[in-house]
All heavy atoms as an XYZ file, in Angstrom:
760
protein
N       0.828     -1.203      0.000
C       0.000      0.000      0.000
C       0.864      1.255      0.000
O       0.663      2.122     -0.813
C      -0.923     -0.046      1.231
C      -1.748      1.183      1.405
S      -3.187      1.098      0.381
C      -4.084      2.462      1.011
N       1.824      1.342      0.920
C       2.665      2.539      1.002
C       3.509      2.693     -0.255
O       3.723      3.801     -0.727
C       3.567      2.472      2.232
N       3.997      1.578     -0.823
C       4.793      1.646     -2.050
C       3.980      2.214     -3.200
O       4.472      2.978     -4.014
N       2.705      1.840     -3.262
C       1.827      2.363     -4.304
C       1.609      3.858     -4.158
O       1.556      4.596     -5.137
N       1.506      4.314     -2.922
C       1.318      5.740     -2.662
C       2.552      6.535     -3.092
O       2.422      7.590     -3.711
C       1.024      5.981     -1.181
C       0.803      7.437     -0.771
C      -0.392      8.020     -1.514
C       0.575      7.533      0.727
N       3.736      6.004     -2.781
C       4.977      6.664     -3.193
C       5.052      6.721     -4.713
O       5.373      7.759     -5.299
C       6.205      5.945     -2.593
C       7.493      6.460     -3.207
C       6.231      6.104     -1.086
N       4.748      5.613     -5.387
C       4.796      5.589     -6.856
C       3.802      6.590     -7.436
O       4.128      7.346     -8.335
C       4.475      4.179     -7.366
C       4.401      4.154     -8.863
C       5.430      4.015     -9.732
C       3.231      4.334     -9.660
N       4.980      4.095    -11.027
C       3.620      4.291    -11.006
C       1.894      4.532     -9.373
C       2.727      4.425    -12.056
C       1.004      4.678    -10.426
C       1.423      4.613    -11.738
N       2.584      6.625     -6.917
C       1.565      7.530     -7.426
C       2.004      8.977     -7.263
O       1.858      9.786     -8.168
C       0.249      7.294     -6.680
C      -0.823      8.269     -7.077
C      -1.611      8.224     -8.185
C      -1.196      9.454     -6.380
N      -2.454      9.296     -8.219
C      -2.221     10.073     -7.116
C      -0.770     10.048     -5.212
C      -2.822     11.258     -6.713
C      -1.378     11.223     -4.813
C      -2.395     11.806     -5.562
N       2.579      9.289     -6.095
C       3.019     10.659     -5.828
C       4.145     11.065     -6.787
O       4.136     12.159     -7.334
C       3.474     10.777     -4.384
C       3.820     12.156     -3.971
C       4.085     12.214     -2.494
N       4.765     13.447     -2.187
C       5.465     13.658     -1.123
N       5.598     12.710     -0.230
N       6.049     14.798     -0.914
N       5.111     10.167     -7.010
C       6.209     10.473     -7.931
C       5.702     10.603     -9.356
O       6.147     11.473    -10.102
C       7.288      9.398     -7.849
C       8.106      9.478     -6.601
C       9.136      8.363     -6.520
O       9.016      7.343     -7.183
N      10.134      8.568     -5.689
N       4.781      9.731     -9.754
C       4.241      9.793    -11.107
C       3.489     11.103    -11.324
O       3.567     11.708    -12.392
C       3.319      8.599    -11.359
N       2.783     11.554    -10.300
C       2.008     12.797    -10.405
C       2.933     14.007    -10.465
O       2.694     14.953    -11.198
C       1.069     12.902     -9.206
C       0.079     14.030     -9.300
C      -0.798     13.998     -8.092
N       0.021     14.175     -6.912
C      -0.140     15.163     -6.044
N      -1.097     16.019     -6.200
N       0.652     15.273     -5.008
N       4.013     13.987     -9.688
C       4.911     15.128     -9.615
C       5.975     15.102    -10.706
O       6.580     16.116    -10.992
C       5.605     15.157     -8.255
C       4.675     15.451     -7.128
C       5.368     15.378     -5.777
O       6.462     14.849     -5.657
N       4.722     15.913     -4.765
N       6.240     13.962    -11.300
C       7.291     13.849    -12.291
C       8.635     13.573    -11.618
O       8.763     13.599    -10.400
N       9.608     13.313    -12.423
C      10.941     13.004    -11.924
C      11.639     14.297    -11.511
O      11.823     15.198    -12.329
C      11.727     12.298    -13.031
C      13.115     11.871    -12.613
O      13.505     12.125    -11.458
O      13.811     11.278    -13.446
N      12.063     14.424    -10.240
C      12.710     15.658     -9.796
C      14.023     15.922    -10.537
O      14.389     17.073    -10.751
C      12.959     15.445     -8.307
C      12.534     14.081     -7.978
C      11.884     13.469     -9.160
N      14.697     14.872    -10.954
C      15.929     15.029    -11.714
C      15.637     15.669    -13.071
O      16.325     16.599    -13.497
C      16.606     13.663    -11.886
C      18.002     13.640    -12.461
C      18.975     14.383    -11.548
C      18.457     12.209    -12.657
N      14.586     15.188    -13.729
C      14.193     15.768    -15.016
C      13.704     17.203    -14.858
O      13.915     18.040    -15.742
C      13.112     14.923    -15.688
C      13.666     13.618    -16.232
O      14.891     13.534    -16.478
O      12.863     12.679    -16.421
N      13.070     17.499    -13.734
C      12.607     18.873    -13.486
C      13.802     19.822    -13.372
O      13.771     20.939    -13.895
C      11.753     18.924    -12.230
N      14.853     19.380    -12.693
C      16.063     20.211    -12.581
C      16.723     20.401    -13.942
O      17.192     21.490    -14.267
C      17.048     19.583    -11.596
C      16.663     19.701    -10.131
C      17.492     18.763     -9.270
C      16.834     21.142     -9.663
N      16.747     19.348    -14.747
C      17.332     19.447    -16.090
C      16.517     20.405    -16.957
O      17.079     21.226    -17.686
C      17.408     18.063    -16.729
C      18.082     18.044    -18.071
C      19.401     18.470    -18.232
C      17.425     17.571    -19.200
C      20.031     18.442    -19.463
C      18.051     17.530    -20.425
C      19.344     17.958    -20.560
O      19.965     17.924    -21.784
N      15.211     20.323    -16.853
C      14.350     21.236    -17.616
C      14.583     22.679    -17.186
O      14.628     23.592    -18.023
C      12.883     20.849    -17.434
N      14.743     22.897    -15.889
C      15.031     24.241    -15.384
C      16.375     24.730    -15.929
O      16.494     25.880    -16.348
C      15.036     24.223    -13.863
C      15.148     25.580    -13.232
C      15.070     25.513    -11.713
O      14.809     24.464    -11.118
N      15.305     26.635    -11.063
N      17.375     23.864    -15.937
C      18.687     24.202    -16.489
C      18.558     24.576    -17.971
O      19.120     25.581    -18.412
C      19.649     23.021    -16.322
C      20.956     23.200    -17.029
C      21.987     23.915    -16.438
C      21.154     22.671    -18.290
C      23.195     24.096    -17.093
C      22.353     22.842    -18.948
C      23.372     23.554    -18.348
N      17.817     23.770    -18.726
C      17.652     24.030    -20.164
C      16.943     25.358    -20.412
O      17.322     26.108    -21.319
C      16.905     22.877    -20.831
S      17.853     21.336    -20.900
N      15.925     25.673    -19.598
C      15.241     26.973    -19.737
C      16.207     28.116    -19.424
O      16.216     29.137    -20.109
C      14.024     27.040    -18.816
C      12.829     26.268    -19.297
C      11.578     26.545    -18.480
N      11.739     26.311    -17.060
C      11.558     25.136    -16.462
N      11.221     24.074    -17.161
N      11.710     25.026    -15.155
N      17.016     27.935    -18.395
C      18.000     28.948    -18.020
C      18.977     29.204    -19.175
O      19.261     30.353    -19.509
C      18.753     28.477    -16.781
C      19.837     29.416    -16.298
C      20.655     28.767    -15.185
O      21.442     27.870    -15.471
N      20.446     29.208    -13.960
N      19.472     28.141    -19.777
C      20.426     28.294    -20.875
C      19.745     28.871    -22.120
O      20.357     29.634    -22.861
C      21.104     26.956    -21.181
C      21.965     26.431    -20.045
C      22.966     27.455    -19.543
O      23.743     28.009    -20.322
N      22.947     27.724    -18.251
N      18.483     28.523    -22.332
C      17.736     29.088    -23.466
C      17.598     30.599    -23.315
O      17.720     31.339    -24.295
C      16.365     28.425    -23.566
N      17.393     31.076    -22.087
C      17.316     32.531    -21.858
C      18.648     33.202    -22.177
O      18.686     34.376    -22.517
C      16.893     32.815    -20.417
C      15.429     32.565    -20.144
C      14.991     33.089    -18.786
N      15.683     32.492    -17.674
C      15.310     31.386    -17.039
N      14.223     30.747    -17.424
N      16.011     30.925    -16.021
N      19.743     32.462    -22.051
C      21.072     32.983    -22.394
C      21.340     32.885    -23.902
O      22.379     33.317    -24.371
C      22.159     32.185    -21.665
C      22.189     32.403    -20.178
C      23.356     31.679    -19.495
N      24.630     32.041    -20.090
C      25.491     31.156    -20.639
N      25.222     29.874    -20.661
N      26.628     31.569    -21.157
N      20.407     32.269    -24.654
C      20.567     32.146    -26.097
C      21.074     30.788    -26.550
O      21.472     30.622    -27.699
N      21.061     29.797    -25.657
C      21.574     28.467    -25.976
C      20.500     27.406    -25.738
O      20.592     26.614    -24.809
C      22.822     28.148    -25.140
C      23.953     29.094    -25.391
C      24.218     30.145    -24.518
C      24.751     28.968    -26.522
C      25.253     31.029    -24.754
C      25.793     29.847    -26.767
C      26.030     30.878    -25.884
O      27.051     31.757    -26.125
N      19.491     27.405    -26.589
C      18.428     26.411    -26.471
C      18.962     25.032    -26.838
O      19.765     24.890    -27.759
C      17.265     26.753    -27.401
O      16.678     27.960    -27.006
N      18.486     24.025    -26.130
C      18.872     22.652    -26.419
C      18.044     22.157    -27.584
O      16.828     22.313    -27.617
C      18.638     21.760    -25.198
C      19.135     20.332    -25.384
C      18.838     19.486    -24.174
N      17.414     19.282    -23.962
C      16.681     18.368    -24.606
N      17.221     17.580    -25.493
N      15.407     18.262    -24.336
N      18.723     21.547    -28.569
C      18.025     20.962    -29.708
C      17.300     19.700    -29.252
O      17.774     19.008    -28.345
C      19.022     20.631    -30.810
N      16.158     19.384    -29.864
C      15.390     18.211    -29.440
C      16.188     16.898    -29.491
O      15.966     16.014    -28.674
C      14.214     18.162    -30.420
C      14.076     19.552    -30.914
C      15.462     20.138    -30.908
N      17.104     16.786    -30.408
C      17.892     15.557    -30.552
C      19.147     15.542    -29.663
O      19.851     14.542    -29.618
C      18.336     15.392    -32.008
C      19.321     16.433    -32.434
N      18.916     17.688    -32.842
C      20.669     16.430    -32.471
C      20.003     18.406    -33.123
N      21.076     17.669    -32.908
N      19.411     16.629    -28.980
C      20.664     16.818    -28.250
C      20.600     16.247    -26.836
O      19.775     16.658    -26.033
C      20.948     18.320    -28.194
C      22.349     18.710    -27.950
C      22.567     20.189    -28.226
O      21.623     21.004    -28.035
O      23.673     20.527    -28.623
N      21.489     15.331    -26.524
C      21.587     14.768    -25.180
C      22.471     15.639    -24.307
O      23.056     16.627    -24.768
N      22.626     15.275    -23.040
C      23.398     16.099    -22.119
C      24.862     16.268    -22.518
O      25.439     17.335    -22.337
C      23.276     15.400    -20.773
C      22.441     14.213    -20.968
C      21.986     14.155    -22.366
N      25.466     15.227    -23.091
C      26.877     15.338    -23.461
C      27.070     16.253    -24.677
O      27.979     17.086    -24.696
C      27.476     13.956    -23.724
C      27.539     13.106    -22.500
N      28.299     13.429    -21.399
C      26.898     11.955    -22.184
C      28.140     12.509    -20.467
N      27.283     11.608    -20.917
N      26.206     16.129    -25.652
C      26.269     17.004    -26.819
C      25.966     18.446    -26.454
O      26.608     19.376    -26.949
N      24.991     18.631    -25.588
C      24.629     19.964    -25.125
C      25.798     20.586    -24.368
O      26.131     21.756    -24.559
C      23.384     19.862    -24.246
C      22.649     21.155    -23.979
C      22.655     22.220    -24.873
C      21.894     21.288    -22.819
C      21.948     23.386    -24.608
C      21.182     22.438    -22.547
C      21.211     23.483    -23.441
O      20.507     24.633    -23.182
N      26.469     19.778    -23.534
C      27.627     20.269    -22.767
C      28.729     20.732    -23.705
O      29.347     21.779    -23.485
C      28.147     19.178    -21.832
N      28.974     19.970    -24.767
C      30.023     20.337    -25.724
C      29.694     21.659    -26.408
O      30.557     22.519    -26.585
C      30.208     19.229    -26.753
N      28.430     21.837    -26.768
C      28.038     23.086    -27.429
C      28.091     24.260    -26.466
O      28.553     25.351    -26.808
C      26.642     22.953    -28.033
C      26.292     24.097    -28.962
C      25.132     23.760    -29.860
N      23.951     23.367    -29.150
C      23.052     24.213    -28.656
N      23.218     25.512    -28.789
N      21.979     23.761    -28.041
N      27.659     24.049    -25.233
C      27.697     25.124    -24.247
C      29.132     25.509    -23.888
O      29.401     26.677    -23.573
C      26.938     24.721    -22.977
C      25.420     24.638    -23.122
C      24.804     24.031    -21.871
C      24.817     25.989    -23.421
N      30.054     24.568    -23.945
C      31.457     24.857    -23.635
C      32.042     25.866    -24.607
O      32.980     26.595    -24.267
C      32.275     23.568    -23.652
N      31.489     25.925    -25.810
C      31.971     26.873    -26.813
C      31.287     28.238    -26.691
O      31.668     29.182    -27.377
C      31.734     26.307    -28.214
N      30.308     28.348    -25.807
C      29.558     29.587    -25.661
C      30.273     30.615    -24.803
O      31.344     30.376    -24.248
N      29.641     31.777    -24.731
C      30.191     32.876    -23.941
C      29.704     32.757    -22.500
O      28.514     32.821    -22.235
C      29.739     34.215    -24.513
C      30.277     34.485    -25.895
C      29.747     35.805    -26.417
C      30.246     36.033    -27.828
N      29.693     37.250    -28.412
N      30.636     32.562    -21.602
C      30.337     32.508    -20.168
C      31.647     32.652    -19.423
O      32.728     32.475    -20.001
C      29.656     31.189    -19.805
N      31.544     32.948    -18.161
C      32.757     33.033    -17.348
C      33.339     31.633    -17.175
O      32.648     30.625    -17.364
C      32.458     33.620    -15.959
O      31.612     32.702    -15.255
C      31.787     34.984    -16.054
N      34.569     31.584    -16.774
C      35.222     30.300    -16.537
C      34.481     29.528    -15.440
O      34.313     28.305    -15.537
C      36.678     30.521    -16.152
C      37.484     29.251    -16.052
C      38.956     29.539    -15.812
O      39.369     30.682    -15.678
N      39.739     28.489    -15.748
N      34.024     30.231    -14.426
C      33.281     29.599    -13.341
C      31.954     29.034    -13.838
O      31.544     27.937    -13.443
C      33.028     30.589    -12.196
C      34.279     31.032    -11.466
C      35.052     32.135    -12.191
O      34.489     32.802    -13.091
O      36.225     32.321    -11.850
N      31.273     29.783    -14.697
C      29.999     29.305    -15.241
C      30.218     28.082    -16.122
O      29.453     27.120    -16.054
C      29.304     30.411    -16.028
N      31.269     28.109    -16.941
C      31.575     26.935    -17.775
C      31.827     25.707    -16.913
O      31.349     24.620    -17.224
C      32.794     27.196    -18.669
C      32.482     27.945    -19.918
N      31.637     27.456    -20.888
C      32.911     29.141    -20.358
C      31.555     28.332    -21.876
N      32.315     29.369    -21.578
N      32.565     25.866    -15.819
C      32.851     24.740    -14.924
C      31.557     24.223    -14.281
O      31.343     23.005    -14.186
C      33.855     25.158    -13.856
N      30.684     25.137    -13.849
C      29.421     24.742    -13.225
C      28.517     24.033    -14.229
O      27.871     23.032    -13.897
C      28.715     25.972    -12.641
N      28.470     24.532    -15.461
C      27.659     23.917    -16.513
C      28.147     22.495    -16.789
O      27.354     21.553    -16.857
C      27.687     24.778    -17.791
C      26.867     26.056    -17.576
C      27.185     23.995    -18.998
C      27.079     27.121    -18.641
N      29.450     22.341    -16.948
C      30.014     21.013    -17.223
C      29.723     20.061    -16.064
O      29.345     18.904    -16.277
C      31.515     21.129    -17.468
N      29.863     20.549    -14.840
C      29.619     19.706    -13.668
C      28.139     19.347    -13.564
O      27.785     18.210    -13.277
C      30.091     20.407    -12.398
C      30.039     19.522    -11.181
C      30.593     20.208     -9.932
O      30.908     21.397     -9.941
N      30.693     19.462     -8.862
N      27.265     20.322    -13.808
C      25.821     20.063    -13.763
C      25.457     18.949    -14.726
O      24.784     17.987    -14.364
C      25.035     21.343    -14.110
C      23.547     21.161    -14.038
C      22.849     21.542    -12.905
C      22.840     20.589    -15.086
C      21.470     21.356    -12.817
C      21.475     20.398    -15.008
C      20.781     20.778    -13.874
N      25.909     19.077    -15.982
C      25.528     18.101    -16.999
C      26.168     16.739    -16.752
O      25.562     15.703    -17.044
C      25.843     18.637    -18.391
C      24.919     19.803    -18.794
C      25.418     20.478    -20.058
C      23.489     19.328    -18.959
N      27.363     16.710    -16.195
C      28.005     15.430    -15.872
C      27.243     14.711    -14.758
O      26.995     13.499    -14.838
C      29.456     15.655    -15.471
N      26.848     15.446    -13.731
C      26.090     14.838    -12.626
C      24.731     14.370    -13.132
O      24.283     13.261    -12.825
C      25.930     15.827    -11.455
C      27.278     16.083    -10.790
C      24.905     15.315    -10.437
C      27.259     17.209     -9.762
N      24.064     15.213    -13.919
C      22.749     14.832    -14.450
C      22.849     13.543    -15.255
O      22.063     12.609    -15.054
C      22.158     15.955    -15.305
C      20.928     15.492    -16.044
C      19.708     15.374    -15.382
C      20.996     15.126    -17.385
C      18.577     14.908    -16.038
C      19.871     14.656    -18.049
C      18.672     14.551    -17.384
O      17.557     14.076    -18.023
N      23.797     13.472    -16.175
C      23.939     12.284    -17.024
C      24.250     11.046    -16.187
O      23.682      9.969    -16.419
C      25.019     12.511    -18.074
N      25.112     11.183    -15.192
C      25.461     10.039    -14.340
C      24.249      9.542    -13.563
O      24.044      8.330    -13.421
C      26.584     10.420    -13.386
N      23.436     10.452    -13.075
C      22.267     10.058    -12.292
C      21.144      9.533    -13.188
O      20.469      8.571    -12.855
C      21.735     11.228    -11.460
C      22.650     11.670    -10.337
S      22.952     10.398     -9.104
C      24.636      9.961     -9.492
N      20.970     10.157    -14.333
C      19.882      9.771    -15.232
C      20.146      8.420    -15.887
O      19.250      7.601    -16.022
C      19.689     10.861    -16.300
C      18.544     10.607    -17.232
C      17.224     10.718    -16.508
C      16.056     10.515    -17.475
N      14.794     10.517    -16.779
N      21.359      8.196    -16.307
C      21.675      7.007    -17.084
C      22.485      5.978    -16.303
O      22.785      4.910    -16.811
C      22.397      7.397    -18.371
C      21.583      8.374    -19.178
C      21.991      9.695    -19.325
C      20.375      8.004    -19.746
C      21.226     10.601    -20.043
C      19.601      8.900    -20.455
C      20.035     10.203    -20.599
O      19.278     11.095    -21.300
N      22.838      6.289    -15.064
C      23.590      5.359    -14.227
C      22.659      4.564    -13.328
O      21.433      4.587    -13.463
N      23.238      3.892    -12.391
C      22.480      3.055    -11.472
C      22.799      3.497    -10.043
O      23.426      2.779     -9.289
C      22.851      1.586    -11.696
C      21.828      0.650    -11.120
O      20.740      1.068    -10.744
N      22.171     -0.615    -11.050
N      22.372      4.689     -9.701
C      22.722      5.296     -8.414
C      21.755      4.866     -7.311
O      20.565      4.660     -7.545
C      22.718      6.808     -8.533
N      22.273      4.787     -6.117
C      21.496      4.510     -4.917
C      20.618      5.733     -4.625
O      21.016      6.865     -4.915
C      22.474      4.246     -3.760
C      21.810      3.796     -2.521
N      21.327      4.682     -1.582
C      21.533      2.555     -2.062
C      20.776      4.002     -0.594
N      20.896      2.709     -0.857
N      19.431      5.562     -4.061
C      18.547      6.703     -3.764
C      19.219      7.805     -2.932
O      18.967      8.990     -3.160
C      17.374      6.075     -3.017
C      17.320      4.674     -3.538
C      18.753      4.282     -3.774
N      20.063      7.432     -1.964
C      20.761      8.459     -1.181
C      21.707      9.272     -2.057
O      21.831     10.485     -1.901
C      21.555      7.829     -0.032
C      20.663      7.282      1.065
O      19.495      7.713      1.139
O      21.130      6.426      1.833
N      22.360      8.598     -2.992
C      23.262      9.285     -3.914
C      22.475     10.221     -4.826
O      22.910     11.333     -5.123
C      24.031      8.253     -4.734
C      25.131      8.830     -5.563
C      25.892      7.769     -6.346
O      25.596      6.575     -6.227
O      26.804      8.174     -7.095
N      21.303      9.785     -5.252
C      20.467     10.645     -6.090
C      20.015     11.883     -5.328
O      19.963     12.973     -5.894
C      19.260      9.873     -6.617
C      19.624      8.886     -7.689
C      18.395      8.302     -8.367
O      17.257      8.632     -8.038
N      18.640      7.429     -9.314
N      19.693     11.726     -4.059
C      19.288     12.874     -3.242
C      20.429     13.883     -3.139
O      20.219     15.087     -3.323
C      18.856     12.407     -1.848
C      18.415     13.497     -0.878
C      17.199     14.238     -1.417
C      18.109     12.893      0.470
N      21.643     13.405     -2.866
C      22.800     14.308     -2.800
C      23.051     14.964     -4.148
O      23.379     16.154     -4.219
C      24.047     13.535     -2.344
C      24.053     13.214     -0.873
C      25.396     12.675     -0.407
N      25.796     11.458     -1.099
C      25.452     10.222     -0.722
N      24.711     10.042      0.341
N      25.871      9.177     -1.399
N      22.866     14.211     -5.220
C      23.069     14.768     -6.560
C      22.063     15.879     -6.844
O      22.424     16.920     -7.400
C      22.974     13.662     -7.610
N      20.812     15.676     -6.482
C      19.799     16.722     -6.712
C      20.129     17.985     -5.925
O      19.952     19.095     -6.426
C      18.404     16.205     -6.367
C      17.864     15.232     -7.392
C      16.376     14.996     -7.248
N      15.959     14.567     -5.934
C      15.857     13.296     -5.542
N      16.168     12.333     -6.373
N      15.434     13.015     -4.327
N      20.641     17.823     -4.716
C      21.057     18.998     -3.937
C      22.197     19.723     -4.652
O      22.204     20.952     -4.728
C      21.493     18.575     -2.539
C      20.352     18.186     -1.656
C      20.835     17.753     -0.301
N      19.717     17.297      0.512
C      19.824     16.395      1.452
N      20.989     15.843      1.737
N      18.764     16.032      2.144
N      23.148     18.972     -5.165
C      24.269     19.581     -5.899
C      23.775     20.281     -7.152
O      24.232     21.377     -7.477
C      25.301     18.508     -6.291
O      25.926     17.981     -5.154
N      22.834     19.665     -7.855
C      22.318     20.274     -9.082
C      21.606     21.589     -8.779
O      21.762     22.562     -9.522
C      21.378     19.296     -9.804
C      22.043     18.057    -10.394
C      20.994     17.125    -10.991
C      23.081     18.433    -11.439
N      20.838     21.626     -7.700
C      20.157     22.888     -7.323
C      21.183     23.977     -7.021
O      21.010     25.129     -7.406
C      19.231     22.660     -6.137
C      17.921     22.009     -6.503
C      16.904     22.054     -5.394
N      17.116     21.108     -4.318
C      16.833     19.809     -4.373
N      16.323     19.305     -5.471
N      17.043     19.033     -3.338
N      22.254     23.610     -6.321
C      23.313     24.580     -6.006
C      24.013     25.036     -7.292
O      24.265     26.228     -7.478
C      24.321     23.933     -5.052
C      25.485     24.832     -4.670
C      26.484     24.133     -3.781
N      26.881     22.794     -4.203
C      27.766     22.530     -5.172
N      28.340     23.502     -5.826
N      28.061     21.284     -5.493
N      24.294     24.113     -8.179
C      24.988     24.455     -9.427
C      24.143     25.343    -10.346
O      24.701     26.132    -11.111
C      25.407     23.180    -10.172
C      26.580     22.432     -9.558
C      26.698     21.039    -10.140
C      27.873     23.218     -9.777
N      22.835     25.202    -10.285
C      21.969     26.037    -11.132
C      22.248     27.526    -10.952
O      22.242     28.277    -11.914
C      20.489     25.754    -10.831
C      19.802     24.719    -11.682
C      18.396     24.483    -11.178
C      19.805     25.084    -13.132
N      22.502     27.917     -9.726
C      22.752     29.337     -9.485
C      24.107     29.764    -10.048
O      24.314     30.937    -10.334
C      22.706     29.663     -7.982
O      23.719     28.941     -7.311
C      21.356     29.334     -7.390
N      25.027     28.824    -10.210
C      26.365     29.147    -10.719
C      26.438     29.052    -12.247
O      27.439     29.464    -12.828
C      27.384     28.186    -10.108
C      27.472     28.286     -8.610
C      28.344     27.182     -8.012
O      29.093     26.531     -8.717
N      28.228     26.987     -6.724
N      25.426     28.524    -12.879
C      25.437     28.306    -14.333
C      24.979     29.522    -15.128
O      24.886     29.470    -16.334
C      24.548     27.108    -14.688
S      25.170     25.525    -14.135
N      24.703     30.606    -14.490
C      24.174     31.805    -15.167
C      25.232     32.539    -15.916
O      26.324     32.650    -15.633
C      23.509     32.727    -14.175
C      22.353     32.060    -13.525
C      21.841     32.902    -12.394
N      20.966     32.049    -11.592
C      19.883     32.455    -11.033
N      19.514     33.683    -11.122
N      19.134     31.658    -10.343
């Protein structure tokens, strides 16, 4: 019963990791770097690395996308995913 409630709540709210990635993509689009529909995190990172940003912003962008890809496509423990989401929220402010 409780497992079903957790699943229903997550399904209704969506994946928090994907929500952070969507927020990152909107942020970069406002800077003039919209993600192409076919572009994955690694391709997007390569294109953003060539863009205009401070060295600190480039480092934060690369770190954000590396953590996102590792969590999205890896096999992370739930505690590790929680720490990753906290890091991604912190990095969002540095990616501007």
